[in-house]
C-alpha positions as CSV (number, residue, x, y, z in Angstrom):
1,M,18.7,-56.9,-9.0
2,E,21.7,-58.5,-10.7
3,S,21.5,-56.1,-13.6
4,I,21.6,-53.0,-11.4
5,L,24.6,-54.1,-9.4
6,P,27.2,-53.4,-12.1
7,L,25.8,-49.9,-12.3
8,L,25.9,-49.3,-8.6
9,I,29.6,-50.2,-8.2
10,P,30.9,-47.2,-10.2
11,F,28.4,-44.9,-8.5
12,G,29.7,-46.0,-5.1
13,A,33.2,-45.2,-6.1
14,F,32.1,-41.7,-7.2
15,A,30.2,-41.3,-4.0
16,V,33.2,-42.2,-1.8
17,A,35.5,-39.9,-3.8
18,G,33.0,-37.0,-3.5
19,F,32.6,-37.6,0.2
20,A,36.4,-37.6,0.7
21,I,36.7,-34.3,-1.2
22,W,33.8,-32.8,0.8
23,T,35.3,-33.8,4.2
24,S,38.8,-32.4,3.1
25,H,37.1,-29.1,2.3
26,Q,35.2,-29.0,5.6
27,R,38.5,-29.7,7.5
28,K,40.2,-26.8,5.7
29,M,37.3,-24.5,6.4
30,I,37.5,-25.3,10.1
31,E,41.3,-24.7,10.1
32,M,40.7,-21.3,8.4
33,K,38.1,-20.3,10.9
34,G,40.5,-21.0,13.7
35,K,43.1,-18.7,12.2
36,M,40.6,-15.8,11.8
37,P,41.0,-12.9,14.2
38,T,38.4,-12.5,16.9
39,T,36.1,-9.5,17.1
40,H,37.9,-8.2,20.2
41,D,41.4,-7.6,18.7
42,A,43.1,-4.3,18.6
43,D,42.2,-3.5,14.9
44,S,38.5,-4.0,15.4
45,E,38.5,-1.9,18.6
46,R,40.4,0.9,16.8
47,M,37.8,0.7,14.0
48,R,34.9,0.9,16.5
49,E,36.5,4.1,18.0
50,E,37.0,5.6,14.6
51,M,33.4,4.8,13.6
52,K,32.1,6.5,16.8
53,Y,34.3,9.5,16.1
54,L,33.0,9.8,12.5
55,K,29.4,9.4,13.6
56,D,29.8,12.2,16.1
57,R,31.4,14.4,13.4
58,V,28.5,13.7,11.0
59,A,26.0,14.6,13.7
60,V,27.7,17.9,14.3
61,L,27.8,18.6,10.5
62,E,24.1,17.7,10.3
63,K,23.3,20.1,13.1
64,I,25.2,22.9,11.4
65,A,23.6,22.3,8.0
66,T,20.1,22.2,9.4
67,D,20.4,25.1,11.8
68,N,18.3,28.1,10.6
69,R,19.6,30.8,12.9
70,G,21.6,33.8,11.8
71,A,25.2,33.7,10.5
72,I,26.7,35.2,13.7
73,E,24.9,32.7,15.9
74,L,25.9,29.9,13.5
75,E,29.6,30.9,13.7
76,S,29.6,31.0,17.5
77,E,27.9,27.6,17.5
78,I,30.5,26.2,15.2
79,E,33.2,27.5,17.6
80,K,31.5,25.9,20.6
81,L,31.3,22.6,18.8
82,R,34.9,22.8,17.6
83,D,36.1,23.4,21.2
84,R,34.3,20.3,22.4
């Protein structure tokens, strides 16, 4: 046991230093999380509205692209969708 003790002393010093670095990192991560914007702020709400608008537009374009009726009916359908 006495021959192992001199080897364990430097290991303990490295373990303590590593633990100090890790706890400092964890503290910084917690601080950064506190500064992050929440999901209910104005930017995210604006982005949700824009995403909904774009999804609606894509749905209209898909309907127009997959419609197999005549050109006149298609044109009137486009005008109806545009007026919406």
